[in-house]
BAMARTOR-479226 format. One record per residue (C-alpha): residue number from 1; residue in one letter; x, y, z. Coordinates in Angstrom, 3 decimals, always signed. Layout:
<pts>
<pt NUM; "A"; <X; Y; Z>> ...
</pts>
This chain:
<pts>
<pt 1; "M"; <-0.343; +0.071; -0.090>> <pt 2; "S"; <+1.525; +3.244; -1.035>> <pt 3; "C"; <+1.018; +6.622; +0.902>> <pt 4; "K"; <-2.029; +8.316; -0.336>> <pt 5; "I"; <-2.024; +11.607; +1.376>> <pt 6; "I"; <-1.918; +14.996; -0.777>> <pt 7; "P"; <+0.235; +16.797; -0.695>> <pt 8; "H"; <+2.484; +13.710; -0.511>> <pt 9; "P"; <+4.853; +13.674; +2.814>> <pt 10; "K"; <+8.247; +14.417; +2.007>> <pt 11; "N"; <+9.671; +11.296; +3.650>> <pt 12; "Y"; <+7.228; +8.691; +4.091>> <pt 13; "T"; <+8.568; +4.976; +5.295>> <pt 14; "E"; <+5.296; +2.507; +5.466>> <pt 15; "R"; <+5.530; -0.665; +7.579>> <pt 16; "K"; <+3.323; -4.274; +7.932>> <pt 17; "G"; <+0.046; -3.838; +9.711>> <pt 18; "F"; <-2.558; -1.551; +11.109>> <pt 19; "L"; <-1.838; +0.363; +14.758>> <pt 20; "E"; <-5.113; +0.777; +16.313>> <pt 21; "I"; <-5.419; +4.060; +18.860>> <pt 22; "K"; <-8.567; +5.687; +20.461>> <pt 23; "P"; <-9.710; +9.078; +19.151>> <pt 24; "E"; <-7.967; +10.547; +22.063>> <pt 25; "Y"; <-4.662; +12.706; +22.782>> <pt 26; "L"; <-1.894; +12.984; +25.105>> <pt 27; "I"; <-0.442; +16.424; +25.138>> <pt 28; "E"; <+1.602; +18.272; +28.073>> <pt 29; "T"; <+0.833; +21.658; +27.034>> <pt 30; "N"; <-2.382; +23.933; +26.301>> <pt 31; "D"; <-0.697; +25.887; +23.854>> <pt 32; "F"; <-2.084; +23.705; +20.770>> <pt 33; "D"; <-6.187; +24.021; +22.347>> <pt 34; "R"; <-6.740; +25.572; +18.785>> <pt 35; "E"; <-5.276; +22.885; +16.663>> <pt 36; "I"; <-6.827; +20.250; +18.970>> <pt 37; "H"; <-9.984; +21.866; +18.541>> <pt 38; "A"; <-10.266; +22.335; +14.452>> <pt 39; "F"; <-8.955; +18.277; +14.271>> <pt 40; "S"; <-11.634; +17.350; +16.659>> <pt 41; "E"; <-14.383; +18.442; +14.912>> <pt 42; "L"; <-13.452; +17.649; +11.281>> <pt 43; "F"; <-12.507; +14.376; +12.950>> <pt 44; "D"; <-16.198; +13.881; +14.403>> <pt 45; "K"; <-17.476; +14.617; +10.704>> <pt 46; "T"; <-15.563; +11.833; +9.479>> <pt 47; "H"; <-15.619; +9.206; +11.881>> <pt 48; "G"; <-18.388; +10.036; +13.724>> <pt 49; "R"; <-16.042; +10.128; +17.150>> <pt 50; "F"; <-14.805; +13.176; +18.649>> <pt 51; "F"; <-11.508; +13.309; +19.754>> <pt 52; "S"; <-10.698; +13.981; +23.606>> <pt 53; "A"; <-7.813; +14.085; +26.163>> <pt 54; "G"; <-6.581; +10.448; +27.035>> <pt 55; "E"; <-3.488; +8.572; +27.167>> <pt 56; "N"; <-4.390; +6.154; +24.756>> <pt 57; "G"; <-4.883; +7.640; +21.707>> <pt 58; "I"; <-2.168; +10.119; +19.739>> <pt 59; "E"; <+0.778; +11.084; +21.880>> <pt 60; "I"; <+1.854; +15.255; +20.773>> <pt 61; "R"; <+5.255; +16.342; +21.698>> <pt 62; "V"; <+7.437; +19.581; +21.351>> <pt 63; "D"; <+10.715; +19.582; +19.542>> <pt 64; "K"; <+11.607; +23.115; +19.575>> <pt 65; "T"; <+14.810; +22.333; +17.268>> <pt 66; "L"; <+11.832; +21.423; +14.142>> <pt 67; "N"; <+11.135; +24.116; +11.749>> <pt 68; "Q"; <+7.761; +25.784; +12.684>> <pt 69; "N"; <+6.104; +24.278; +9.985>> <pt 70; "A"; <+7.347; +20.681; +9.967>> <pt 71; "Y"; <+5.766; +17.798; +11.804>> <pt 72; "K"; <+7.361; +13.978; +12.050>> <pt 73; "I"; <+4.487; +11.145; +12.566>> <pt 74; "E"; <+5.499; +7.774; +13.846>> <pt 75; "A"; <+2.977; +5.346; +14.171>> <pt 76; "L"; <+4.427; +2.215; +15.338>> <pt 77; "K"; <+3.894; +0.739; +18.679>> <pt 78; "K"; <+2.126; +3.487; +19.566>> <pt 79; "C"; <+1.169; +7.533; +17.445>> <pt 80; "I"; <+3.542; +9.733; +18.365>> <pt 81; "V"; <+3.170; +13.279; +16.974>> <pt 82; "T"; <+6.220; +15.768; +16.828>> <pt 83; "V"; <+6.322; +19.706; +16.416>> <pt 84; "S"; <+7.793; +22.551; +17.326>> <pt 85; "S"; <+4.556; +24.799; +16.498>> <pt 86; "G"; <+0.976; +24.982; +16.291>> <pt 87; "E"; <+1.583; +25.345; +12.093>> <pt 88; "G"; <+3.032; +21.861; +12.194>> <pt 89; "L"; <+0.801; +20.250; +14.526>> <pt 90; "G"; <-1.968; +21.777; +12.268>> <pt 91; "Y"; <-0.253; +20.045; +9.307>> <pt 92; "A"; <+0.214; +16.816; +11.232>> <pt 93; "L"; <-3.152; +15.946; +12.239>> <pt 94; "S"; <-4.584; +17.213; +8.766>> <pt 95; "S"; <-2.294; +13.972; +7.520>> <pt 96; "L"; <-3.462; +11.698; +10.787>> <pt 97; "L"; <-6.994; +12.275; +9.305>> <pt 98; "A"; <-5.704; +11.027; +5.643>> <pt 99; "L"; <-4.676; +7.997; +7.074>> <pt 100; "S"; <-7.646; +7.089; +9.169>> <pt 101; "E"; <-10.008; +4.356; +9.065>> <pt 102; "K"; <-12.565; +3.214; +11.224>> <pt 103; "S"; <-12.155; +0.545; +13.424>> <pt 104; "E"; <-13.861; -1.724; +15.937>> <pt 105; "N"; <-12.753; +0.065; +19.282>> <pt 106; "G"; <-11.469; +3.406; +17.822>> <pt 107; "I"; <-9.529; +4.126; +14.050>> <pt 108; "K"; <-6.807; +2.490; +12.640>> <pt 109; "I"; <-3.533; +4.211; +11.012>> <pt 110; "Q"; <-1.056; +2.309; +8.594>> <pt 111; "K"; <+1.706; +1.542; +10.297>> <pt 112; "C"; <+4.384; +4.202; +8.977>> <pt 113; "I"; <+7.168; +6.743; +9.825>> <pt 114; "L"; <+6.639; +9.981; +8.090>> <pt 115; "E"; <+8.447; +13.374; +7.829>> <pt 116; "D"; <+7.228; +16.407; +5.974>> <pt 117; "A"; <+7.317; +20.271; +5.780>> <pt 118; "P"; <+5.867; +22.333; +2.894>> <pt 119; "E"; <+8.051; +24.013; +0.058>> <pt 120; "C"; <+6.461; +27.319; -0.728>> <pt 121; "P"; <+4.904; +29.594; +1.934>> <pt 122; "W"; <+1.730; +30.630; +0.121>> <pt 123; "R"; <-0.364; +27.896; -1.009>> <pt 124; "C"; <-3.753; +29.566; -2.002>> <pt 125; "L"; <-7.784; +29.200; -3.198>> <pt 126; "M"; <-9.099; +32.600; -4.422>> <pt 127; "L"; <-13.177; +32.877; -4.500>> <pt 128; "D"; <-15.410; +34.984; -6.490>> <pt 129; "L"; <-18.353; +36.255; -3.792>> <pt 130; "A"; <-19.429; +39.008; -6.082>> <pt 131; "R"; <-20.188; +37.587; -9.432>> <pt 132; "K"; <-21.841; +34.468; -8.136>> <pt 133; "W"; <-23.003; +34.870; -4.324>> <pt 134; "H"; <-21.805; +31.857; -1.783>> <pt 135; "P"; <-23.907; +31.262; +1.202>> <pt 136; "V"; <-22.097; +30.994; +4.257>> <pt 137; "P"; <-21.674; +27.485; +4.886>> <pt 138; "F"; <-20.288; +27.217; +1.642>> <pt 139; "I"; <-17.344; +28.982; +2.836>> <pt 140; "Y"; <-17.285; +27.642; +5.654>> <pt 141; "R"; <-16.656; +24.034; +3.681>> <pt 142; "Y"; <-13.946; +25.601; +1.687>> <pt 143; "I"; <-12.098; +26.265; +4.618>> <pt 144; "D"; <-12.150; +22.837; +5.928>> <pt 145; "L"; <-11.218; +21.751; +2.224>> <pt 146; "C"; <-8.248; +23.741; +2.932>> <pt 147; "Y"; <-7.092; +22.843; +5.930>> <pt 148; "L"; <-7.641; +19.481; +4.519>> <pt 149; "L"; <-5.386; +19.825; +1.802>> <pt 150; "K"; <-2.656; +22.136; +4.121>> <pt 151; "I"; <-3.663; +25.313; +1.814>> <pt 152; "N"; <-2.740; +28.115; +4.116>> <pt 153; "Y"; <-4.696; +30.840; +2.081>> <pt 154; "L"; <-8.061; +31.856; +1.007>> <pt 155; "Q"; <-8.257; +34.906; -1.086>> <pt 156; "L"; <-11.866; +36.139; -0.972>> <pt 157; "H"; <-12.912; +38.221; -3.901>> <pt 158; "F"; <-15.765; +40.186; -2.406>> <pt 159; "T"; <-16.118; +43.065; -4.915>> <pt 160; "D"; <-17.244; +43.578; -8.571>> <pt 161; "D"; <-19.346; +45.378; -11.059>> <pt 162; "E"; <-21.850; +42.623; -10.104>> <pt 163; "S"; <-22.064; +43.410; -6.203>> <pt 164; "Y"; <-20.250; +44.407; -3.184>> <pt 165; "T"; <-20.722; +41.875; -0.497>> <pt 166; "L"; <-19.754; +43.701; +2.533>> <pt 167; "P"; <-21.068; +45.688; +5.070>> <pt 168; "S"; <-19.993; +49.177; +5.595>> <pt 169; "Y"; <-21.048; +52.037; +8.306>> <pt 170; "A"; <-20.017; +54.865; +6.066>> <pt 171; "Y"; <-21.392; +53.633; +2.625>> <pt 172; "P"; <-24.231; +51.249; +3.415>> <pt 173; "N"; <-25.952; +51.220; -0.031>> <pt 174; "L"; <-22.654; +49.647; -1.198>> <pt 175; "A"; <-23.955; +46.344; -0.063>> <pt 176; "T"; <-26.099; +44.816; -2.278>> <pt 177; "P"; <-29.182; +43.515; -1.329>> <pt 178; "N"; <-29.737; +39.480; -0.819>> <pt 179; "R"; <-25.896; +39.629; -1.598>> <pt 180; "N"; <-23.957; +40.850; +1.562>> <pt 181; "Y"; <-22.578; +39.637; +4.595>> <pt 182; "T"; <-23.029; +40.623; +8.236>> <pt 183; "R"; <-20.048; +41.881; +10.585>> <pt 184; "D"; <-21.080; +38.797; +12.895>> <pt 185; "E"; <-20.762; +36.255; +9.726>> <pt 186; "L"; <-17.592; +37.766; +8.641>> <pt 187; "R"; <-15.690; +38.043; +12.075>> <pt 188; "A"; <-17.208; +34.314; +12.726>> <pt 189; "I"; <-15.686; +33.086; +8.810>> <pt 190; "D"; <-12.286; +34.579; +10.336>> <pt 191; "R"; <-12.230; +33.178; +13.301>> <pt 192; "Y"; <-12.832; +29.734; +11.851>> <pt 193; "A"; <-10.492; +30.197; +9.005>> <pt 194; "N"; <-7.613; +30.870; +11.818>> <pt 195; "E"; <-8.488; +28.050; +14.202>> <pt 196; "H"; <-8.103; +25.716; +11.098>> <pt 197; "G"; <-4.830; +27.356; +10.153>> <pt 198; "V"; <-6.303; +29.435; +7.019>> <pt 199; "T"; <-5.340; +32.925; +6.757>> <pt 200; "L"; <-8.015; +34.756; +4.781>> <pt 201; "V"; <-7.154; +37.555; +2.298>> <pt 202; "P"; <-9.718; +40.090; +1.913>> <pt 203; "E"; <-9.758; +41.533; -1.500>> <pt 204; "I"; <-11.978; +44.892; -2.636>> <pt 205; "D"; <-10.953; +45.378; -6.133>> <pt 206; "M"; <-10.595; +48.789; -7.643>> <pt 207; "P"; <-9.663; +51.132; -9.439>> <pt 208; "G"; <-11.798; +48.915; -12.139>> <pt 209; "H"; <-14.209; +46.677; -11.093>> <pt 210; "C"; <-15.952; +48.920; -9.472>> <pt 211; "G"; <-19.495; +49.272; -10.813>> <pt 212; "R"; <-21.411; +48.855; -7.848>> <pt 213; "F"; <-19.404; +52.079; -6.280>> <pt 214; "M"; <-20.486; +54.301; -9.001>> <pt 215; "A"; <-24.202; +53.258; -9.393>> <pt 216; "E"; <-24.614; +53.883; -5.437>> <pt 217; "Y"; <-22.447; +57.012; -5.134>> <pt 218; "P"; <-21.042; +58.459; -8.076>> <pt 219; "E"; <-20.652; +61.419; -6.432>> <pt 220; "V"; <-17.616; +59.755; -4.576>> <pt 221; "F"; <-16.408; +57.350; -6.781>> <pt 222; "G"; <-17.357; +58.457; -10.175>> <pt 223; "S"; <-19.156; +57.515; -13.123>> <pt 224; "H"; <-17.072; +57.311; -15.898>> <pt 225; "G"; <-15.941; +53.188; -15.792>> <pt 226; "I"; <-13.174; +53.623; -13.306>> <pt 227; "M"; <-12.752; +54.924; -10.029>> <pt 228; "S"; <-12.568; +58.665; -9.820>> <pt 229; "A"; <-9.250; +60.025; -8.553>> <pt 230; "S"; <-10.016; +62.920; -6.275>> <pt 231; "E"; <-9.055; +63.498; -2.694>> <pt 232; "T"; <-12.890; +62.293; -1.869>> <pt 233; "T"; <-12.642; +59.074; -3.471>> <pt 234; "F"; <-9.048; +58.199; -1.753>> <pt 235; "Q"; <-10.432; +59.385; +1.569>> <pt 236; "A"; <-13.418; +57.392; +1.584>> <pt 237; "L"; <-11.301; +54.148; -0.012>> <pt 238; "E"; <-9.012; +54.761; +3.406>> <pt 239; "V"; <-12.142; +54.245; +5.440>> <pt 240; "L"; <-13.348; +51.149; +3.786>> <pt 241; "Y"; <-10.265; +49.712; +3.975>> <pt 242; "K"; <-10.066; +50.516; +7.847>> <pt 243; "E"; <-13.461; +48.499; +7.804>> <pt 244; "L"; <-11.989; +45.853; +6.216>> <pt 245; "C"; <-8.982; +45.854; +8.809>> <pt 246; "D"; <-11.611; +45.258; +11.666>> <pt 247; "L"; <-13.789; +42.960; +10.025>> <pt 248; "F"; <-10.706; +40.587; +9.282>> <pt 249; "P"; <-8.512; +41.368; +12.127>> <pt 250; "N"; <-6.209; +37.417; +12.061>> <pt 251; "S"; <-5.216; +38.822; +8.509>> <pt 252; "P"; <-1.991; +40.023; +8.114>> <pt 253; "Y"; <-2.892; +40.995; +4.159>> <pt 254; "I"; <-5.525; +43.696; +1.870>> <pt 255; "H"; <-5.755; +42.891; -1.535>> <pt 256; "M"; <-6.678; +45.680; -3.246>> <pt 257; "G"; <-7.288; +44.630; -6.775>> <pt 258; "G"; <-5.562; +46.886; -9.123>> <pt 259; "D"; <-5.976; +45.333; -12.618>> <pt 260; "E"; <-8.222; +45.869; -15.894>> <pt 261; "G"; <-8.795; +49.337; -15.278>> <pt 262; "V"; <-8.873; +51.721; -18.423>> <pt 263; "P"; <-6.817; +54.400; -17.590>> <pt 264; "H"; <-7.886; +56.761; -20.337>> <pt 265; "R"; <-11.579; +56.817; -18.777>> <pt 266; "W"; <-9.908; +59.554; -16.399>> <pt 267; "L"; <-9.818; +62.127; -19.205>> <pt 268; "D"; <-13.649; +62.269; -19.109>> <pt 269; "C"; <-14.027; +62.494; -15.256>> <pt 270; "E"; <-13.612; +66.037; -14.462>> <pt 271; "P"; <-12.214; +65.958; -10.521>> <pt 272; "S"; <-9.577; +63.423; -11.682>> <pt 273; "V"; <-8.734; +65.637; -14.409>> <pt 274; "A"; <-8.187; +68.335; -11.524>> <pt 275; "Y"; <-6.378; +65.790; -9.655>> <pt 276; "M"; <-3.843; +65.436; -12.558>> <pt 277; "K"; <-2.911; +69.024; -12.947>> <pt 278; "E"; <-2.922; +69.461; -9.124>> <pt 279; "H"; <-0.195; +66.661; -8.888>> <pt 280; "Q"; <+1.395; +67.114; -12.091>> <pt 281; "I"; <+0.504; +64.298; -13.932>> <pt 282; "E"; <+0.139; +64.266; -17.641>> <pt 283; "D"; <-0.689; +60.589; -18.745>> <pt 284; "P"; <-3.006; +58.852; -17.415>> <pt 285; "I"; <-1.014; +55.533; -17.228>> <pt 286; "D"; <+1.290; +57.322; -14.766>> <pt 287; "L"; <-2.118; +58.335; -12.630>> <pt 288; "Y"; <-2.929; +54.755; -12.529>> <pt 289; "G"; <+0.926; +53.865; -10.643>> <pt 290; "H"; <+0.120; +56.931; -8.693>> <pt 291; "Y"; <-2.965; +55.432; -7.296>> <pt 292; "V"; <-1.922; +52.062; -7.119>> <pt 293; "G"; <+1.234; +53.262; -5.080>> <pt 294; "R"; <-1.399; +55.642; -2.945>> <pt 295; "M"; <-3.351; +53.110; -1.832>> <pt 296; "T"; <-0.716; +50.257; -1.353>> <pt 297; "D"; <+1.122; +53.001; +0.691>> <pt 298; "Y"; <-2.111; +53.330; +2.932>> <pt 299; "I"; <-2.247; +50.067; +3.233>> <pt 300; "L"; <+1.002; +49.576; +4.386>> <pt 301; "S"; <+0.523; +52.709; +6.559>> <pt 302; "I"; <-2.608; +50.874; +8.280>> <pt 303; "G"; <-0.192; +47.201; +9.018>> <pt 304; "R"; <-1.148; +45.305; +6.598>> <pt 305; "T"; <+1.018; +43.981; +3.700>> <pt 306; "P"; <-1.238; +45.473; +0.336>> <pt 307; "I"; <-0.993; +42.500; -2.471>> <pt 308; "V"; <-2.175; +43.413; -6.080>> <pt 309; "W"; <-3.279; +41.771; -9.309>> <pt 310; "E"; <-0.760; +42.030; -11.932>> <pt 311; "G"; <-2.143; +45.316; -13.529>> <pt 312; "F"; <-0.309; +48.396; -13.730>> <pt 313; "F"; <+2.607; +49.341; -16.331>> <pt 314; "P"; <+6.213; +49.266; -16.511>> <pt 315; "Q"; <+6.438; +52.872; -16.537>> <pt 316; "N"; <+4.618; +52.793; -12.541>> <pt 317; "N"; <+6.881; +50.339; -11.072>> <pt 318; "G"; <+8.784; +53.483; -9.360>> <pt 319; "C"; <+5.522; +54.629; -7.534>> <pt 320; "I"; <+4.824; +50.945; -6.101>> <pt 321; "S"; <+6.550; +49.637; -2.776>> <pt 322; "R"; <+8.459; +46.948; -3.203>> <pt 323; "D"; <+6.843; +45.893; +0.122>> <pt 324; "V"; <+3.824; +45.308; -2.375>> <pt 325; "I"; <+3.279; +41.251; -3.118>> <pt 326; "V"; <+1.980; +41.125; -6.910>> <pt 327; "V"; <-0.108; +38.498; -8.291>> <pt 328; "A"; <+1.015; +37.385; -11.322>> <pt 329; "W"; <-1.659; +36.027; -13.929>> <pt 330; "E"; <-2.532; +37.297; -17.233>> <pt 331; "S"; <+1.504; +38.263; -18.639>> <pt 332; "Y"; <+0.294; +40.738; -20.374>> <pt 333; "Y"; <+0.576; +44.068; -18.453>> <pt 334; "Q"; <+4.080; +43.062; -17.307>> <pt 335; "P"; <+5.393; +39.337; -17.491>> <pt 336; "A"; <+6.407; +38.006; -14.354>> <pt 337; "P"; <+9.896; +37.980; -15.867>> <pt 338; "Q"; <+9.719; +41.897; -16.116>> <pt 339; "L"; <+7.949; +42.256; -12.523>> <pt 340; "A"; <+10.610; +39.888; -11.407>> <pt 341; "E"; <+13.458; +42.262; -12.157>> <pt 342; "A"; <+12.012; +45.148; -11.198>> <pt 343; "G"; <+12.270; +43.399; -7.675>> <pt 344; "F"; <+8.974; +42.889; -6.651>> <pt 345; "T"; <+7.478; +39.496; -4.984>> <pt 346; "L"; <+5.442; +36.977; -6.577>> <pt 347; "I"; <+2.463; +34.664; -6.555>> <pt 348; "N"; <+2.201; +32.705; -9.140>> <pt 349; "A"; <-1.761; +32.487; -10.632>> <pt 350; "S"; <-1.404; +31.822; -13.775>> <pt 351; "W"; <-4.099; +31.973; -16.015>> <pt 352; "K"; <-2.897; +28.757; -17.902>> <pt 353; "P"; <-3.578; +26.334; -15.966>> <pt 354; "L"; <-4.667; +28.117; -12.236>> <pt 355; "Y"; <-7.736; +29.471; -13.256>> <pt 356; "I"; <-11.265; +28.117; -13.219>> <pt 357; "V"; <-13.649; +29.691; -14.931>> <pt 358; "A"; <-16.745; +27.661; -14.371>> <pt 359; "P"; <-18.077; +25.497; -16.822>> <pt 360; "W"; <-16.126; +27.718; -19.694>> <pt 361; "T"; <-12.961; +26.791; -19.022>> <pt 362; "M"; <-10.255; +24.997; -17.110>> <pt 363; "W"; <-7.422; +22.878; -16.936>> <pt 364; "K"; <-6.903; +19.485; -16.172>> <pt 365; "P"; <-5.320; +18.293; -12.695>> <pt 366; "G"; <-3.007; +16.743; -14.663>> <pt 367; "D"; <-1.692; +20.142; -16.101>> <pt 368; "I"; <-1.722; +21.751; -12.822>> <pt 369; "L"; <+1.213; +19.108; -11.762>> <pt 370; "D"; <+3.204; +19.603; -14.950>> <pt 371; "W"; <+3.914; +23.467; -13.955>> <pt 372; "D"; <+5.972; +24.799; -11.270>> <pt 373; "I"; <+5.757; +27.750; -9.453>> <pt 374; "R"; <+8.235; +29.616; -11.483>> <pt 375; "M"; <+6.503; +29.087; -14.940>> <pt 376; "W"; <+3.758; +31.236; -16.564>> <pt 377; "T"; <+1.620; +29.711; -19.750>> <pt 378; "H"; <-1.972; +31.293; -21.274>> <pt 379; "W"; <-4.005; +30.368; -23.805>> <pt 380; "W"; <-4.865; +34.186; -25.167>> <pt 381; "E"; <-2.749; +35.178; -28.056>> <pt 382; "K"; <-2.374; +38.802; -26.894>> <pt 383; "S"; <+0.089; +37.459; -23.959>> <pt 384; "P"; <+3.240; +36.934; -24.024>> <pt 385; "A"; <+2.862; +33.785; -22.628>> <pt 386; "Y"; <+0.389; +32.478; -25.103>> <pt 387; "N"; <+1.722; +29.172; -26.116>> <pt 388; "T"; <+4.851; +29.163; -24.616>> <pt 389; "E"; <+6.436; +28.970; -21.035>> <pt 390; "L"; <+7.298; +32.215; -19.529>> <pt 391; "R"; <+9.829; +31.430; -16.770>> <pt 392; "V"; <+11.777; +33.129; -13.963>> <pt 393; "P"; <+15.143; +32.133; -12.625>> <pt 394; "E"; <+14.949; +30.349; -9.285>> <pt 395; "E"; <+16.536; +33.218; -7.053>> <pt 396; "T"; <+13.091; +35.435; -7.856>> <pt 397; "P"; <+11.171; +35.571; -4.653>> <pt 398; "V"; <+8.019; +33.695; -5.798>> <pt 399; "L"; <+5.707; +32.733; -2.442>> <pt 400; "G"; <+3.744; +30.144; -4.233>> <pt 401; "G"; <+0.648; +29.503; -6.383>> <pt 402; "Q"; <-2.662; +30.177; -5.970>> <pt 403; "I"; <-6.185; +28.378; -7.684>> <pt 404; "C"; <-8.532; +31.638; -8.822>> <pt 405; "A"; <-11.942; +30.439; -9.317>> <pt 406; "W"; <-13.926; +33.011; -10.770>> <pt 407; "G"; <-17.897; +33.623; -11.362>> <pt 408; "D"; <-18.590; +35.074; -14.733>> <pt 409; "Y"; <-20.395; +32.559; -15.562>> <pt 410; "L"; <-22.145; +30.507; -12.802>> <pt 411; "K"; <-25.038; +33.003; -13.538>> <pt 412; "N"; <-25.924; +30.818; -16.630>> <pt 413; "Y"; <-26.757; +27.436; -14.020>> <pt 414; "E"; <-30.475; +27.227; -13.247>> <pt 415; "S"; <-29.983; +27.523; -9.030>> <pt 416; "N"; <-27.378; +29.336; -7.259>> <pt 417; "N"; <-26.895; +26.318; -5.056>> <pt 418; "Q"; <-26.183; +24.694; -8.224>> <pt 419; "A"; <-23.789; +26.892; -9.551>> <pt 420; "I"; <-21.793; +26.958; -6.184>> <pt 421; "Q"; <-21.799; +22.689; -6.189>> <pt 422; "E"; <-20.675; +22.904; -9.758>> <pt 423; "E"; <-17.862; +25.079; -9.114>> <pt 424; "A"; <-16.596; +22.869; -5.945>> <pt 425; "K"; <-16.554; +20.213; -8.316>> <pt 426; "C"; <-14.193; +22.015; -10.471>> <pt 427; "V"; <-12.281; +23.255; -7.840>> <pt 428; "K"; <-11.687; +20.093; -5.463>> <pt 429; "P"; <-9.042; +18.190; -7.981>> <pt 430; "R"; <-7.628; +21.170; -9.165>> <pt 431; "L"; <-6.543; +22.576; -5.558>> <pt 432; "A"; <-5.283; +19.266; -4.504>> <pt 433; "A"; <-3.082; +19.854; -7.253>> <pt 434; "L"; <-1.935; +22.840; -6.597>> <pt 435; "A"; <-1.470; +21.774; -2.794>> <pt 436; "E"; <+0.717; +18.829; -4.271>> <pt 437; "K"; <+2.968; +21.059; -6.649>> <pt 438; "T"; <+2.940; +23.961; -3.526>> <pt 439; "W"; <+4.188; +21.773; -0.974>> <pt 440; "N"; <+6.767; +19.548; -3.269>> <pt 441; "I"; <+8.111; +22.159; -6.055>> <pt 442; "K"; <+8.973; +19.339; -8.205>> <pt 443; "G"; <+6.312; +16.508; -7.236>> <pt 444; "Q"; <+6.054; +13.506; -5.876>> <pt 445; "Y"; <+3.258; +11.832; -7.366>> <pt 446; "T"; <+2.779; +10.639; -10.988>> <pt 447; "K"; <+0.172; +11.247; -12.843>> <pt 448; "R"; <-1.398; +7.905; -12.008>> <pt 449; "S"; <-0.612; +7.446; -8.578>> <pt 450; "F"; <-2.068; +11.439; -7.950>> <pt 451; "G"; <-5.458; +9.962; -9.257>> <pt 452; "F"; <-5.453; +7.161; -6.861>> <pt 453; "A"; <-4.633; +9.783; -3.755>> <pt 454; "L"; <-7.760; +11.701; -5.481>> <pt 455; "K"; <-9.874; +8.831; -5.135>> <pt 456; "K"; <-8.789; +8.452; -1.453>> <pt 457; "L"; <-9.128; +12.256; -0.898>> <pt 458; "E"; <-12.688; +12.626; -2.422>> <pt 459; "E"; <-13.761; +9.298; -0.450>> <pt 460; "L"; <-12.598; +11.507; +2.870>> <pt 461; "L"; <-14.633; +14.907; +1.721>> <pt 462; "E"; <-17.783; +12.897; +1.295>> <pt 463; "K"; <-17.021; +11.988; +5.011>> <pt 464; "A"; <-16.630; +15.219; +5.901>> <pt 465; "G"; <-19.515; +16.507; +3.832>> <pt 466; "I"; <-17.609; +18.788; +1.426>> 
</pts>
C-alpha cells in the first residue's frame, strides 16, 4: 500500500500492518488547544467520534529544533506526533485525518514513519463571492477543504461590478441587497479560518471592477467606468479598507485589486482631470501607478501587507513599494520575468493552468502537476505567454501559487446552489493538484498515482460533507 496523502509527505516509510488507536490525545501543554479543537471537529465529521484527552490515543510531543511548519509522525507501537509549533501540528493532524480509518474500538492507521514540511509559504485558493453569491455554509466547507489539503491562504474576492458583498458603516448603500455578509458572519468566518490554520485575504477591487461603487455613490467614486481619482475618493477608500481591517483582525494582508482598469477614462472625469493637474500628472497611465502606489502605501501605513493583481504598467514601477506582493496571472500588463527584474515579490496565478471559470474553461489536474511556481503560460494570443512558457530565475522571490475560481459564467446555472456545487466539483481536484505542486515544487506523484490519491481524498471529503 503506497501513501495516498495529498500533498505527498517529504519522507514516508510504510511498515506492515495497522496501528489501532483510540480517538484521544495526550499532550503536556495547552498551547495547541486551537489545533486540537479544529482537528476534533473534522474528525467527528469524518469518523463520527469526537477526539478527547486521554492516554491511549495520539501522543503530541514538542521539539523546538524542528522548523515551525515541519512535523513528524511515528505510528508503530503507538502514534507519536512531534512538532515545534501550532502550524506544524495543524499539518500533522491533517495528515492523520487522511491516514485514519474506522475500526471496531476506535480508529486504525497504517503503520508508518513520516517526516514532512512545505516548500512554498503561499498555497492559496481564491473564491469570487461578488459575481456569484456563496452562502456562508459553502465558505466554511472551503475552509475545511483548505485544512485537509494544507492550503494556508483563502482569498475572498468581495467586490466587483456585479455586487458589493461587504457591510459598511460609512457607505451602507454599497452592500448589494440579498448578496452581502453581515459583520457577525464575517468575523465568525475569520475566527473559524484562523482556528483551522487558514489565513483569509480579503479583497476590495479597484480602480476597475467598480460598477457597484459608481451605481450607489457616483458623487464619491465617479461615473466614468473607472473609479475617480480625487481626494474625496481616496479618503472614502481609506475608510473602506480600515473597515476591512476591523472585519478581519486575523489577516495580515489586504488585496486591493488593481487590474483591468482603463486609464484613459479618467480624461472624461472632471475631478480626476483636476487631480492630475494638481499633482502634475500628464499621462493617465502615470495616474494609474500613482493610484496603486497611493493606496498600497496607505494599506502599509495601517499595518497590513498589500497584494495587487498584475495590472499596472512598467512605467508605474517607480511609484509602487517593493513591500507590495504582486499576483502575476495574465503576463499581459507586465510579464512575470519583467516584474521579477523590477524587484517585486510574486505569487503565481498563471491563467493556464490555474484559472477556473466554470463551466467555460479550466485545465485538468494533470496540467497543474506539469506546472511549477516559476512557470507562466496562457491560452490568449495577446499574452507573451501564449503557447510558450515564461520562466523566472530560481532566485526570484516567488512565494507560491494559487487557484483562482471566477464566477463570470456561474450565472448560467438554473439555481445559485447548483452553480456553487458545480464550481466546487471543479475546484477540489485542481486545488489538490496545486497543493501537491506548492508543497512539493518538483512533485512526488505521477499522474497515475495522483489519481489513486485523489480517489482516497474524495472519499474523505464525502465523509466530511465537503
